[in-house]
PDB file of N, H, CA, C and O in Angstrom:
ATOM      1  N   MET A   1     -34.440 -64.530 -74.395  1.00  0.00           N
ATOM      2  CA  MET A   1     -35.072 -65.821 -74.274  1.00  0.00           C
ATOM      3  C   MET A   1     -34.519 -66.722 -75.377  1.00  0.00           C
ATOM      4  O   MET A   1     -34.191 -66.258 -76.469  1.00  0.00           O
ATOM      5  N   GLU A   2     -34.423 -67.992 -75.078  1.00  0.00           N
ATOM      6  H   GLU A   2     -34.689 -68.369 -74.191  1.00  0.00           H
ATOM      7  CA  GLU A   2     -33.893 -68.943 -76.057  1.00  0.00           C
ATOM      8  C   GLU A   2     -34.747 -70.202 -76.096  1.00  0.00           C
ATOM      9  O   GLU A   2     -35.179 -70.714 -75.063  1.00  0.00           O
ATOM     10  N   SER A   3     -34.982 -70.693 -77.321  1.00  0.00           N
ATOM     11  H   SER A   3     -34.631 -70.277 -78.160  1.00  0.00           H
ATOM     12  CA  SER A   3     -35.648 -71.974 -77.498  1.00  0.00           C
ATOM     13  C   SER A   3     -34.560 -73.002 -77.779  1.00  0.00           C
ATOM     14  O   SER A   3     -33.976 -73.013 -78.862  1.00  0.00           O
ATOM     15  N   ARG A   4     -34.293 -73.851 -76.821  1.00  0.00           N
ATOM     16  H   ARG A   4     -34.768 -73.842 -75.941  1.00  0.00           H
ATOM     17  CA  ARG A   4     -33.243 -74.861 -77.009  1.00  0.00           C
ATOM     18  C   ARG A   4     -33.673 -75.919 -78.013  1.00  0.00           C
ATOM     19  O   ARG A   4     -32.834 -76.483 -78.716  1.00  0.00           O
ATOM     20  N   VAL A   5     -34.975 -76.194 -78.088  1.00  0.00           N
ATOM     21  H   VAL A   5     -35.656 -75.735 -77.517  1.00  0.00           H
ATOM     22  CA  VAL A   5     -35.478 -77.191 -79.040  1.00  0.00           C
ATOM     23  C   VAL A   5     -35.273 -76.695 -80.469  1.00  0.00           C
ATOM     24  O   VAL A   5     -34.794 -77.442 -81.322  1.00  0.00           O
ATOM     25  N   LEU A   6     -35.634 -75.433 -80.734  1.00  0.00           N
ATOM     26  H   LEU A   6     -36.023 -74.826 -80.041  1.00  0.00           H
ATOM     27  CA  LEU A   6     -35.510 -74.872 -82.081  1.00  0.00           C
ATOM     28  C   LEU A   6     -34.138 -74.268 -82.340  1.00  0.00           C
ATOM     29  O   LEU A   6     -33.764 -74.055 -83.493  1.00  0.00           O
ATOM     30  N   GLY A   7     -33.386 -73.990 -81.284  1.00  0.00           N
ATOM     31  H   GLY A   7     -33.690 -74.163 -80.348  1.00  0.00           H
ATOM     32  CA  GLY A   7     -32.080 -73.367 -81.446  1.00  0.00           C
ATOM     33  C   GLY A   7     -32.180 -71.908 -81.826  1.00  0.00           C
ATOM     34  O   GLY A   7     -31.269 -71.368 -82.453  1.00  0.00           O
ATOM     35  N   MET A   8     -33.273 -71.260 -81.457  1.00  0.00           N
ATOM     36  H   MET A   8     -34.014 -71.699 -80.948  1.00  0.00           H
ATOM     37  CA  MET A   8     -33.501 -69.861 -81.821  1.00  0.00           C
ATOM     38  C   MET A   8     -33.499 -68.998 -80.570  1.00  0.00           C
ATOM     39  O   MET A   8     -33.823 -69.455 -79.474  1.00  0.00           O
ATOM     40  N   LYS A   9     -33.121 -67.723 -80.763  1.00  0.00           N
ATOM     41  H   LYS A   9     -32.858 -67.351 -81.653  1.00  0.00           H
ATOM     42  CA  LYS A   9     -33.153 -66.747 -79.680  1.00  0.00           C
ATOM     43  C   LYS A   9     -34.158 -65.666 -80.026  1.00  0.00           C
ATOM     44  O   LYS A   9     -34.283 -65.277 -81.187  1.00  0.00           O
ATOM     45  N   LEU A  10     -34.870 -65.183 -79.028  1.00  0.00           N
ATOM     46  H   LEU A  10     -34.769 -65.499 -78.085  1.00  0.00           H
ATOM     47  CA  LEU A  10     -35.874 -64.142 -79.211  1.00  0.00           C
ATOM     48  C   LEU A  10     -35.551 -62.983 -78.283  1.00  0.00           C
ATOM     49  O   LEU A  10     -35.015 -63.182 -77.193  1.00  0.00           O
ATOM     50  N   GLY A  11     -35.882 -61.762 -78.723  1.00  0.00           N
ATOM     51  H   GLY A  11     -36.317 -61.601 -79.609  1.00  0.00           H
ATOM     52  CA  GLY A  11     -35.632 -60.614 -77.877  1.00  0.00           C
ATOM     53  C   GLY A  11     -36.268 -59.355 -78.413  1.00  0.00           C
ATOM     54  O   GLY A  11     -37.026 -59.377 -79.382  1.00  0.00           O
ATOM     55  N   LEU A  12     -35.941 -58.252 -77.758  1.00  0.00           N
ATOM     56  H   LEU A  12     -35.325 -58.233 -76.971  1.00  0.00           H
ATOM     57  CA  LEU A  12     -36.408 -56.926 -78.150  1.00  0.00           C
ATOM     58  C   LEU A  12     -35.199 -56.051 -78.442  1.00  0.00           C
ATOM     59  O   LEU A  12     -34.183 -56.132 -77.752  1.00  0.00           O
ATOM     60  N   ASP A  13     -35.315 -55.200 -79.484  1.00  0.00           N
ATOM     61  H   ASP A  13     -36.141 -55.134 -80.044  1.00  0.00           H
ATOM     62  CA  ASP A  13     -34.233 -54.253 -79.751  1.00  0.00           C
ATOM     63  C   ASP A  13     -34.476 -52.973 -78.958  1.00  0.00           C
ATOM     64  O   ASP A  13     -35.412 -52.899 -78.161  1.00  0.00           O
ATOM     65  N   GLU A  14     -33.630 -51.963 -79.178  1.00  0.00           N
ATOM     66  H   GLU A  14     -32.870 -52.023 -79.825  1.00  0.00           H
ATOM     67  CA  GLU A  14     -33.704 -50.720 -78.424  1.00  0.00           C
ATOM     68  C   GLU A  14     -35.021 -49.976 -78.626  1.00  0.00           C
ATOM     69  O   GLU A  14     -35.454 -49.235 -77.743  1.00  0.00           O
ATOM     70  N   GLN A  15     -35.661 -50.166 -79.781  1.00  0.00           N
ATOM     71  H   GLN A  15     -35.309 -50.768 -80.497  1.00  0.00           H
ATOM     72  CA  GLN A  15     -36.929 -49.503 -80.078  1.00  0.00           C
ATOM     73  C   GLN A  15     -38.135 -50.326 -79.620  1.00  0.00           C
ATOM     74  O   GLN A  15     -39.278 -49.938 -79.859  1.00  0.00           O
ATOM     75  N   GLY A  16     -37.883 -51.455 -78.966  1.00  0.00           N
ATOM     76  H   GLY A  16     -36.954 -51.770 -78.772  1.00  0.00           H
ATOM     77  CA  GLY A  16     -38.973 -52.296 -78.479  1.00  0.00           C
ATOM     78  C   GLY A  16     -39.548 -53.231 -79.518  1.00  0.00           C
ATOM     79  O   GLY A  16     -40.616 -53.806 -79.309  1.00  0.00           O
ATOM     80  N   ARG A  17     -38.854 -53.395 -80.643  1.00  0.00           N
ATOM     81  H   ARG A  17     -37.987 -52.927 -80.813  1.00  0.00           H
ATOM     82  CA  ARG A  17     -39.319 -54.314 -81.689  1.00  0.00           C
ATOM     83  C   ARG A  17     -38.781 -55.717 -81.415  1.00  0.00           C
ATOM     84  O   ARG A  17     -37.645 -55.886 -80.971  1.00  0.00           O
ATOM     85  N   HIS A  18     -39.602 -56.701 -81.685  1.00  0.00           N
ATOM     86  H   HIS A  18     -40.524 -56.564 -82.046  1.00  0.00           H
ATOM     87  CA  HIS A  18     -39.201 -58.090 -81.489  1.00  0.00           C
ATOM     88  C   HIS A  18     -38.222 -58.525 -82.577  1.00  0.00           C
ATOM     89  O   HIS A  18     -38.292 -58.054 -83.712  1.00  0.00           O
ATOM     90  N   TRP A  19     -37.318 -59.421 -82.221  1.00  0.00           N
ATOM     91  H   TRP A  19     -37.261 -59.804 -81.299  1.00  0.00           H
ATOM     92  CA  TRP A  19     -36.422 -60.027 -83.194  1.00  0.00           C
ATOM     93  C   TRP A  19     -36.291 -61.513 -82.879  1.00  0.00           C
ATOM     94  O   TRP A  19     -36.477 -61.953 -81.745  1.00  0.00           O
ATOM     95  N   ILE A  20     -35.964 -62.271 -83.930  1.00  0.00           N
ATOM     96  H   ILE A  20     -35.813 -61.913 -84.851  1.00  0.00           H
ATOM     97  CA  ILE A  20     -35.721 -63.708 -83.790  1.00  0.00           C
ATOM     98  C   ILE A  20     -34.406 -64.007 -84.496  1.00  0.00           C
ATOM     99  O   ILE A  20     -34.224 -63.653 -85.660  1.00  0.00           O
ATOM    100  N   ARG A  21     -33.502 -64.652 -83.795  1.00  0.00           N
ATOM    101  H   ARG A  21     -33.650 -64.940 -82.848  1.00  0.00           H
ATOM    102  CA  ARG A  21     -32.220 -65.046 -84.372  1.00  0.00           C
ATOM    103  C   ARG A  21     -32.258 -66.542 -84.638  1.00  0.00           C
ATOM    104  O   ARG A  21     -32.542 -67.343 -83.747  1.00  0.00           O
ATOM    105  N   ARG A  22     -31.965 -66.904 -85.893  1.00  0.00           N
ATOM    106  H   ARG A  22     -31.734 -66.254 -86.616  1.00  0.00           H
ATOM    107  CA  ARG A  22     -31.992 -68.306 -86.319  1.00  0.00           C
ATOM    108  C   ARG A  22     -30.811 -69.074 -85.725  1.00  0.00           C
ATOM    109  O   ARG A  22     -29.894 -68.467 -85.171  1.00  0.00           O
ATOM    110  N   PRO A  23     -30.826 -70.401 -85.835  1.00  0.00           N
ATOM    111  CA  PRO A  23     -29.708 -71.198 -85.310  1.00  0.00           C
ATOM    112  C   PRO A  23     -28.360 -70.855 -85.944  1.00  0.00           C
ATOM    113  O   PRO A  23     -27.319 -71.075 -85.324  1.00  0.00           O
ATOM    114  N   ASP A  24     -28.361 -70.312 -87.184  1.00  0.00           N
ATOM    115  H   ASP A  24     -29.206 -70.133 -87.687  1.00  0.00           H
ATOM    116  CA  ASP A  24     -27.103 -69.927 -87.832  1.00  0.00           C
ATOM    117  C   ASP A  24     -26.675 -68.507 -87.446  1.00  0.00           C
ATOM    118  O   ASP A  24     -25.766 -67.946 -88.057  1.00  0.00           O
ATOM    119  N   SER A  25     -27.330 -67.925 -86.432  1.00  0.00           N
ATOM    120  H   SER A  25     -28.069 -68.381 -85.936  1.00  0.00           H
ATOM    121  CA  SER A  25     -27.043 -66.597 -85.875  1.00  0.00           C
ATOM    122  C   SER A  25     -27.520 -65.429 -86.727  1.00  0.00           C
ATOM    123  O   SER A  25     -27.294 -64.278 -86.356  1.00  0.00           O
ATOM    124  N   LYS A  26     -28.174 -65.687 -87.858  1.00  0.00           N
ATOM    125  H   LYS A  26     -28.358 -66.622 -88.160  1.00  0.00           H
ATOM    126  CA  LYS A  26     -28.719 -64.603 -88.682  1.00  0.00           C
ATOM    127  C   LYS A  26     -30.100 -64.222 -88.162  1.00  0.00           C
ATOM    128  O   LYS A  26     -30.850 -65.062 -87.665  1.00  0.00           O
ATOM    129  N   LEU A  27     -30.422 -62.919 -88.288  1.00  0.00           N
ATOM    130  H   LEU A  27     -29.813 -62.236 -88.692  1.00  0.00           H
ATOM    131  CA  LEU A  27     -31.751 -62.464 -87.893  1.00  0.00           C
ATOM    132  C   LEU A  27     -32.769 -62.877 -88.943  1.00  0.00           C
ATOM    133  O   LEU A  27     -32.493 -62.833 -90.142  1.00  0.00           O
ATOM    134  N   MET A  28     -33.950 -63.278 -88.481  1.00  0.00           N
ATOM    135  H   MET A  28     -34.174 -63.313 -87.508  1.00  0.00           H
ATOM    136  CA  MET A  28     -35.032 -63.593 -89.412  1.00  0.00           C
ATOM    137  C   MET A  28     -35.599 -62.298 -89.957  1.00  0.00           C
ATOM    138  O   MET A  28     -35.606 -61.277 -89.270  1.00  0.00           O
ATOM    139  N   GLU A  29     -36.075 -62.339 -91.194  1.00  0.00           N
ATOM    140  H   GLU A  29     -36.069 -63.169 -91.753  1.00  0.00           H
ATOM    141  CA  GLU A  29     -36.686 -61.167 -91.808  1.00  0.00           C
ATOM    142  C   GLU A  29     -38.048 -60.906 -91.182  1.00  0.00           C
ATOM    143  O   GLU A  29     -38.736 -61.832 -90.753  1.00  0.00           O
ATOM    144  N   ASN A  30     -38.431 -59.625 -91.137  1.00  0.00           N
ATOM    145  H   ASN A  30     -37.872 -58.873 -91.486  1.00  0.00           H
ATOM    146  CA  ASN A  30     -39.773 -59.297 -90.678  1.00  0.00           C
ATOM    147  C   ASN A  30     -40.708 -59.269 -91.890  1.00  0.00           C
ATOM    148  O   ASN A  30     -40.260 -59.410 -93.028  1.00  0.00           O
ATOM    149  N   GLN A  31     -42.003 -59.088 -91.642  1.00  0.00           N
ATOM    150  H   GLN A  31     -42.367 -58.974 -90.718  1.00  0.00           H
ATOM    151  CA  GLN A  31     -42.986 -59.142 -92.730  1.00  0.00           C
ATOM    152  C   GLN A  31     -42.731 -58.077 -93.786  1.00  0.00           C
ATOM    153  O   GLN A  31     -42.894 -58.342 -94.977  1.00  0.00           O
ATOM    154  N   ARG A  32     -42.337 -56.886 -93.373  1.00  0.00           N
ATOM    155  H   ARG A  32     -42.204 -56.671 -92.406  1.00  0.00           H
ATOM    156  CA  ARG A  32     -42.077 -55.811 -94.343  1.00  0.00           C
ATOM    157  C   ARG A  32     -40.888 -56.170 -95.240  1.00  0.00           C
ATOM    158  O   ARG A  32     -40.938 -55.953 -96.450  1.00  0.00           O
ATOM    159  N   GLU A  33     -39.826 -56.715 -94.653  1.00  0.00           N
ATOM    160  H   GLU A  33     -39.786 -56.891 -93.670  1.00  0.00           H
ATOM    161  CA  GLU A  33     -38.659 -57.097 -95.447  1.00  0.00           C
ATOM    162  C   GLU A  33     -38.996 -58.211 -96.428  1.00  0.00           C
ATOM    163  O   GLU A  33     -38.518 -58.203 -97.562  1.00  0.00           O
ATOM    164  N   ILE A  34     -39.808 -59.159 -96.006  1.00  0.00           N
ATOM    165  H   ILE A  34     -40.196 -59.164 -95.084  1.00  0.00           H
ATOM    166  CA  ILE A  34     -40.223 -60.247 -96.894  1.00  0.00           C
ATOM    167  C   ILE A  34     -41.049 -59.699 -98.051  1.00  0.00           C
ATOM    168  O   ILE A  34     -40.854 -60.099 -99.199  1.00  0.00           O
ATOM    169  N   ALA A  35     -41.972 -58.783 -97.754  1.00  0.00           N
ATOM    170  H   ALA A  35     -42.130 -58.458 -96.822  1.00  0.00           H
ATOM    171  CA  ALA A  35     -42.814 -58.186 -98.801  1.00  0.00           C
ATOM    172  C   ALA A  35     -41.974 -57.384 -99.781  1.00  0.00           C
ATOM    173  O   ALA A  35     -42.219 -57.432-100.986  1.00  0.00           O
ATOM    174  N   GLN A  36     -40.994 -56.651 -99.288  1.00  0.00           N
ATOM    175  H   GLN A  36     -40.794 -56.612 -98.309  1.00  0.00           H
ATOM    176  CA  GLN A  36     -40.119 -55.870-100.170  1.00  0.00           C
ATOM    177  C   GLN A  36     -39.306 -56.785-101.080  1.00  0.00           C
ATOM    178  O   GLN A  36     -39.146 -56.508-102.269  1.00  0.00           O
ATOM    179  N   ARG A  37     -38.793 -57.876-100.514  1.00  0.00           N
ATOM    180  H   ARG A  37     -38.923 -58.101 -99.548  1.00  0.00           H
ATOM    181  CA  ARG A  37     -38.010 -58.813-101.326  1.00  0.00           C
ATOM    182  C   ARG A  37     -38.893 -59.464-102.376  1.00  0.00           C
ATOM    183  O   ARG A  37     -38.462 -59.656-103.513  1.00  0.00           O
ATOM    184  N   ALA A  38     -40.131 -59.809-102.008  1.00  0.00           N
ATOM    185  H   ALA A  38     -40.481 -59.653-101.084  1.00  0.00           H
ATOM    186  CA  ALA A  38     -41.066 -60.417-102.960  1.00  0.00           C
ATOM    187  C   ALA A  38     -41.366 -59.452-104.103  1.00  0.00           C
ATOM    188  O   ALA A  38     -41.439 -59.868-105.259  1.00  0.00           O
ATOM    189  N   GLU A  39     -41.540 -58.174-103.791  1.00  0.00           N
ATOM    190  H   GLU A  39     -41.481 -57.837-102.852  1.00  0.00           H
ATOM    191  CA  GLU A  39     -41.819 -57.192-104.843  1.00  0.00           C
ATOM    192  C   GLU A  39     -40.617 -57.020-105.776  1.00  0.00           C
ATOM    193  O   GLU A  39     -40.788 -56.880-106.987  1.00  0.00           O
ATOM    194  N   ARG A  40     -39.413 -57.031-105.221  1.00  0.00           N
ATOM    195  H   ARG A  40     -39.274 -57.145-104.237  1.00  0.00           H
ATOM    196  CA  ARG A  40     -38.210 -56.939-106.070  1.00  0.00           C
ATOM    197  C   ARG A  40     -38.118 -58.147-107.003  1.00  0.00           C
ATOM    198  O   ARG A  40     -37.796 -58.001-108.182  1.00  0.00           O
ATOM    199  N   LEU A  41     -38.398 -59.328-106.479  1.00  0.00           N
ATOM    200  H   LEU A  41     -38.659 -59.447-105.521  1.00  0.00           H
ATOM    201  CA  LEU A  41     -38.359 -60.533-107.315  1.00  0.00           C
ATOM    202  C   LEU A  41     -39.437 -60.496-108.394  1.00  0.00           C
ATOM    203  O   LEU A  41     -39.190 -60.887-109.534  1.00  0.00           O
ATOM    204  N   ALA A  42     -40.637 -60.025-108.036  1.00  0.00           N
ATOM    205  H   ALA A  42     -40.838 -59.707-107.109  1.00  0.00           H
ATOM    206  CA  ALA A  42     -41.722 -59.915-109.018  1.00  0.00           C
ATOM    207  C   ALA A  42     -41.351 -58.924-110.118  1.00  0.00           C
ATOM    208  O   ALA A  42     -41.622 -59.168-111.293  1.00  0.00           O
ATOM    209  N   ALA A  43     -40.731 -57.803-109.737  1.00  0.00           N
ATOM    210  H   ALA A  43     -40.510 -57.604-108.782  1.00  0.00           H
ATOM    211  CA  ALA A  43     -40.311 -56.806-110.725  1.00  0.00           C
ATOM    212  C   ALA A  43     -39.267 -57.397-111.670  1.00  0.00           C
ATOM    213  O   ALA A  43     -39.301 -57.143-112.874  1.00  0.00           O
ATOM    214  N   LYS A  44     -38.347 -58.178-111.129  1.00  0.00           N
ATOM    215  H   LYS A  44     -38.319 -58.384-110.151  1.00  0.00           H
ATOM    216  CA  LYS A  44     -37.318 -58.814-111.964  1.00  0.00           C
ATOM    217  C   LYS A  44     -37.959 -59.791-112.948  1.00  0.00           C
ATOM    218  O   LYS A  44     -37.569 -59.840-114.115  1.00  0.00           O
ATOM    219  N   LEU A  45     -38.937 -60.565-112.485  1.00  0.00           N
ATOM    220  H   LEU A  45     -39.254 -60.525-111.538  1.00  0.00           H
ATOM    221  CA  LEU A  45     -39.631 -61.484-113.388  1.00  0.00           C
ATOM    222  C   LEU A  45     -40.344 -60.718-114.499  1.00  0.00           C
ATOM    223  O   LEU A  45     -40.314 -61.134-115.658  1.00  0.00           O
ATOM    224  N   ARG A  46     -40.987 -59.598-114.151  1.00  0.00           N
ATOM    225  H   ARG A  46     -41.012 -59.260-113.210  1.00  0.00           H
ATOM    226  CA  ARG A  46     -41.667 -58.787-115.175  1.00  0.00           C
ATOM    227  C   ARG A  46     -40.667 -58.273-116.205  1.00  0.00           C
ATOM    228  O   ARG A  46     -40.966 -58.249-117.399  1.00  0.00           O
ATOM    229  N   GLU A  47     -39.465 -57.856-115.747  1.00  0.00           N
ATOM    230  H   GLU A  47     -39.222 -57.876-114.777  1.00  0.00           H
ATOM    231  CA  GLU A  47     -38.414 -57.405-116.677  1.00  0.00           C
ATOM    232  C   GLU A  47     -38.043 -58.514-117.655  1.00  0.00           C
ATOM    233  O   GLU A  47     -37.696 -58.252-118.807  1.00  0.00           O
ATOM    234  N   MET A  48     -38.120 -59.749-117.182  1.00  0.00           N
ATOM    235  H   MET A  48     -38.401 -59.961-116.247  1.00  0.00           H
ATOM    236  CA  MET A  48     -37.775 -60.900-118.014  1.00  0.00           C
ATOM    237  C   MET A  48     -38.950 -61.372-118.859  1.00  0.00           C
ATOM    238  O   MET A  48     -38.839 -62.364-119.581  1.00  0.00           O
ATOM    239  N   GLY A  49     -40.088 -60.659-118.773  1.00  0.00           N
ATOM    240  H   GLY A  49     -40.178 -59.853-118.187  1.00  0.00           H
ATOM    241  CA  GLY A  49     -41.257 -61.027-119.555  1.00  0.00           C
ATOM    242  C   GLY A  49     -42.087 -62.141-118.954  1.00  0.00           C
ATOM    243  O   GLY A  49     -42.874 -62.782-119.651  1.00  0.00           O
ATOM    244  N   ILE A  50     -41.918 -62.373-117.672  1.00  0.00           N
ATOM    245  H   ILE A  50     -41.279 -61.852-117.106  1.00  0.00           H
ATOM    246  CA  ILE A  50     -42.644 -63.447-116.987  1.00  0.00           C
ATOM    247  C   ILE A  50     -43.672 -62.810-116.062  1.00  0.00           C
ATOM    248  O   ILE A  50     -43.343 -61.901-115.300  1.00  0.00           O
ATOM    249  N   ASP A  51     -44.909 -63.277-116.124  1.00  0.00           N
ATOM    250  H   ASP A  51     -45.176 -64.015-116.744  1.00  0.00           H
ATOM    251  CA  ASP A  51     -45.949 -62.799-115.238  1.00  0.00           C
ATOM    252  C   ASP A  51     -45.796 -63.492-113.883  1.00  0.00           C
ATOM    253  O   ASP A  51     -46.030 -64.698-113.792  1.00  0.00           O
ATOM    254  N   PRO A  52     -45.410 -62.767-112.827  1.00  0.00           N
ATOM    255  CA  PRO A  52     -45.203 -63.419-111.540  1.00  0.00           C
ATOM    256  C   PRO A  52     -46.456 -64.059-110.964  1.00  0.00           C
ATOM    257  O   PRO A  52     -46.357 -64.992-110.168  1.00  0.00           O
ATOM    258  N   ASP A  53     -47.640 -63.574-111.350  1.00  0.00           N
ATOM    259  H   ASP A  53     -47.721 -62.816-111.997  1.00  0.00           H
ATOM    260  CA  ASP A  53     -48.874 -64.173-110.868  1.00  0.00           C
ATOM    261  C   ASP A  53     -49.205 -65.465-111.595  1.00  0.00           C
ATOM    262  O   ASP A  53     -50.055 -66.231-111.140  1.00  0.00           O
ATOM    263  N   GLY A  54     -48.549 -65.714-112.711  1.00  0.00           N
ATOM    264  H   GLY A  54     -47.860 -65.091-113.081  1.00  0.00           H
ATOM    265  CA  GLY A  54     -48.804 -66.915-113.487  1.00  0.00           C
ATOM    266  C   GLY A  54     -47.792 -68.014-113.250  1.00  0.00           C
ATOM    267  O   GLY A  54     -47.871 -69.078-113.864  1.00  0.00           O
ATOM    268  N   VAL A  55     -46.856 -67.771-112.376  1.00  0.00           N
ATOM    269  H   VAL A  55     -46.792 -66.907-111.877  1.00  0.00           H
ATOM    270  CA  VAL A  55     -45.819 -68.767-112.117  1.00  0.00           C
ATOM    271  C   VAL A  55     -46.239 -69.687-111.011  1.00  0.00           C
ATOM    272  O   VAL A  55     -45.493 -70.597-110.648  1.00  0.00           O
TER     273      VAL A  55
END
């Protein structure tokens, strides 16, 4: 399926999971990937002595 207005494509992979492809042809991140990236960034801020909850 394609949204011509948004320029995005939607579909299912072999395991039946939904995917969304952005107009630049890259796949959008899922919620788990976003949460993992957020945790990595928070850990990096803590290494730098910055409280990620205070930013």
